[in-house]
N, C-alpha and C positions, 0 to 999 in steps of 0.2 A: 490636570493638576501636575505640579512638578515640585522638586526640591532644589533649592539653590545652594550650591556648595562654593563658598568663597575660599580661594586657595586650593581648589579641587584638582589642579594639575600638579601640585607639589607632592612630596613624599607621603605624608599621612593622608592628605586629601584624596589622592588617587586611589588609595586602598579603600576609602569609604565610598568613593564614586563607584568603584567596581562592585562592591557589595550591594549597593543600592540598585545598580543595573541588573545584577544577578537575580534580585527578587522582583524585578519588573517595574521599578520606579523610573519615571522620566526625570532626568537630571540636567540642570543648567549650571555650568561652571563659570565662575567669575575669577579671573586670575590675570596678573600682569606678566606672568611667565618669567619673572626674574630668577626663580629657582625651579619652576615647573616646566612641563613639556606637554604640548597639545596631543602628542602621541599616546599619553597615558590615560586619556579620558574616554576612549572608545567613541561611541556615536553621540555623546553628550554635546549639546550646543555650548560653544565657548564664547564668552563675552570678555574681551581682553581690555582690562582697565586697571589702573592703580586706584583702589577704592578710597585712598586718602586724598586724591586730587580734588580740586574745586569743582570739577564737572561730574564727579562720580555719582553724587546723590541723585541727580536727575536721571542718569542712565540706569542706575539700580532701580529706581522707582518704576521707570518705563518697562524694564525687563520683568520685574515682578508682576506688573499688571498684564503685560502681553503674554507671559508664559504661565499665568495662573499659578504663581508660586504659593505654596501653603506652609512652607517651613524653610528655615535657613540653618545651615551648618557652617560655622564661621571659623576658618583656619587662618585667614589672611593676616599675617603679622610678621614683623621682624623678630628674630629670636636668638641672636647671638649675645650672650651675656657680656663678654668683654667689649664688644662693639657698642652695646648700650651704655656702658660706663664712659666710653670715649665720646659718644654722640647722643647724650641724653635727650636733647630737644627734638632731634630727628626721630627718636624712638617714640616720644610722646606724639609727635605729629603723625607718624605712620600708624601706630597701634591704636591710639585713642581717637585720632581724627578719622581713621578708616572705620572704626567701629561706630563712631557717631554718625557717619554718613549712612552706614548700613541700617542702624536702628531708626534713623529718621525716615529712610525710604520704606522700611517695614511698617512703621506707624502709618504713613500716608497711603500705603498700598493695602492696609488691612491684614498684614501678615503677622501672626501673633505667636509663632513658635520659633525658638532659637536654641540651638545647641552650640555652646561657646567653647572654643579651645583655650582653656586656662592652663595653669602650670603649677608645679610644685614649687616654683621659684617664689610664689606668694608667701611661703612660710619663712624664708630667710634662713636663719640658723636656730631652729627650734630646740628647746632644752630637753627633748625626749628622744629616745632611740627610734621609735616608730611614731609617725606623725598622724594624728586624727584631724578631721576636717575643721573641728570647732576650736582648735588651739588659736591663740593670738597670732595674727599675721604681722610679720615685720620683714618685708622683703629688703634685701641688701643690695639690689642693683636696679637700675631703671627698667630693665625688661620685666622683672618680677612686679615692680610697681605698676607698670601699664596693665598687667594681667589682673591685678587686684582692683585697680580702678575700673577695668572692664566689667568685673563682677558687680561693683557698686552701680555702674551705669545701668546694667540690666535690672538690678533690684529697683532702681528709681523708675525705670520704664514700666516695670510690673505695677508699681503703685500708681503711676500716672495714666497709663492707657492699657493695662491688662496683659502685658507681655508674659508669655509662658516660656520659662527658660531653665536650662541646666548648664552649669559650668563644669567641665571635666578637667580636673587638675592632674595633668600628666606628670609621670616621673620620667625616667630616661627611656625614650623610644628607640628601638633598633630592630634590625632584621628585615625580612621581606616575606610576603606571602607567595610571591612568584618572582621569577628571575627578572621579569621586565619592570618590576616595581621597587627595585632597590633604591636606597637613599642616594640621590645624585649630588647633593649639595656639599658633602664633605665638611659639615659644620659640627658633627657629633663624633664622639670618640672612635667608634668602630670604623666608619668610612674614612676618618682622618688617618688612622693607622694604615688602612689598606691603600690609601692614596700615596702616602709616603713610600710604602713598599713598592708600589707600581713605578715610582720615580727613582727607585734605587737608593732611597734615603732612609735614615733612621727615624722611626716614629718618636714623638715626644710625650713624656709624662710631665704634666704641669703641676709641680708641687709634690714633694715627697716628705714634707715635715708637718703634715696635718696630725691632729690628735686622733689617729686611727691605728689599728693593729699593724698595718704595713706602711703607714705614713702617707698613703695616697687617698684621694677622695673616695667615699663610698656612696653608691647610688643604687636605686631600685630600677632595674632594667625590665622594661615591658615590651613584649613582642608587638610590632606594629599591627599584625593581624588581630591580636587580642584587642588592641586599642580601637581598631576599626569596628569590631563587633560591639564595643562599649558604646560607640556613637549610635548605632542602630538600636541598641537597647534603650538608650536615653530618648531617642526619637519616639520609639514605641510607647515608652512610659508617659511622655507628654501627650501622646495621642489618645490616651484613655480618657475615661469620664471623670476621674478623680483629680484633685489638686495635688501637686507635688508636695510631699511632706518635707523634703529637703531640696535645695537648689544646687549644691556643690557636692561633688563626689571625687575622691581620689581614684586614680586609675593606676594601680601598681600591683605588686606581688606580695609585699610585706617582707621581702628578703633583700638584703644589701649585698652588693658585689663591688670590690674595690677596682680602681683603675688598673692597678698592677695585675689583679686577677683576670680582668678582661684582656689585657695585653698578653698574659701568659696563655689564656685560652685561645687567642688568635694564633699564637705561635704553634699551638697543638693542632688546631683545625686546619690551618693553611699548610702545615708541614714546612714552613719557612723558619730557619733558625736565624732570627734577627735579634739585635740588641736595641732597646729603647733608650733614647737620650733623656736624662732627667734634667729639667729646667725649672725656673722659678714659677711660683704660683701665678695664675691668672687673676686679675681683679674680679671680685664679686662672686667667687666660687665658695659655697659653704662646704665644710668638711664632710658632712653626712646628711643624706636625705633618703629616708625609707618611708613608704606610705602604708598607712592602715587602710586596707581595702574592704573592711567588713561592711561598711555602709552600702557600697555599690552592690555587693553580693546579696545582702539581705533585702534591699529595696528594688533593685533592677534585675536581680537574678544573674548577674554577670560575675564571672571569675576567670582569672588568667589560666590558659591551658598550656602555655609554653614556658620553658625555662631558659636559662642563659645558654646552655649548649645548643638548643634549637635556634636561638637568636643568632649565635655566632655562625653556625653552619649555614643558615639561610642567607645571612649577609654575605658570606664568602661565596656562596653559589651565585647570588645575584651579581656580585662584583665580577666574577669570572665570566659571566654572560654578557657583560658590558664592554664598552670600547677600550678600557684600560686593563685588559686581562693581564695577570701577572704570570709570566713564564718562569717556571722553577728549574 
């Protein structure tokens, strides 16, 4: 038996792959390596494919049968909010098309368990300080729309052929559990700041006129190691005898931190006295997103262990261990 991890060579996926391997699971990684690296997956078998391609469904089906796959953890998706606004149809083709191929292969292979990488972007701009799972969802960008549609697809598959699934709605993921698993893509705030510093440039703050205390966006930052543990908790939850009482869970801390506070924290952790450039807002960014994580704590027994300081320190350590070390 094995567990298939789609996008398992990427930032979050590689953390989950490592945890699975540490507890003795056999892991199959499916990844197109557009943002991932085969060096991150240890001895897991790698199937290199774009799961949204026309040939992917057959390859996924054969892999699931040949490797006796019993569950899928699905990370594979495009995830840049601004890019999704500029290229909406590509995001639908990639994120919805890829998930459709995966679910179709699972149905035909008899694989009935799915842990889905969803997102807090499904909420849009909710009218509350801390967001519960059952609030109305009004995503404000195509990326968030694809994640909400993904949840609908799995609910439909549950009714049609008995899929057992959980969608984990991540908030802002950052940090590293070990230096070799740092975020390599530079698509999120912390690695974007560090990348600019490594290039001798000023980091950017996108938007300082939001309706927040310091004018910058507020987010709920979750350590990637905590998030990886949440996936295993969800997998074990579905592996029990009972039926899931809920299918979607926020994965966050319930605490918000502003972009300016993150930048100031990086200035302290790195010891580099830099000035951030303030520029216009990016399209599709809500002012504030903080998650109510009480459901995942009460039902899956998961709670975040790390705070923003540990996130910043681990991200900095991983960056300095990588190829673009910053000499002070």
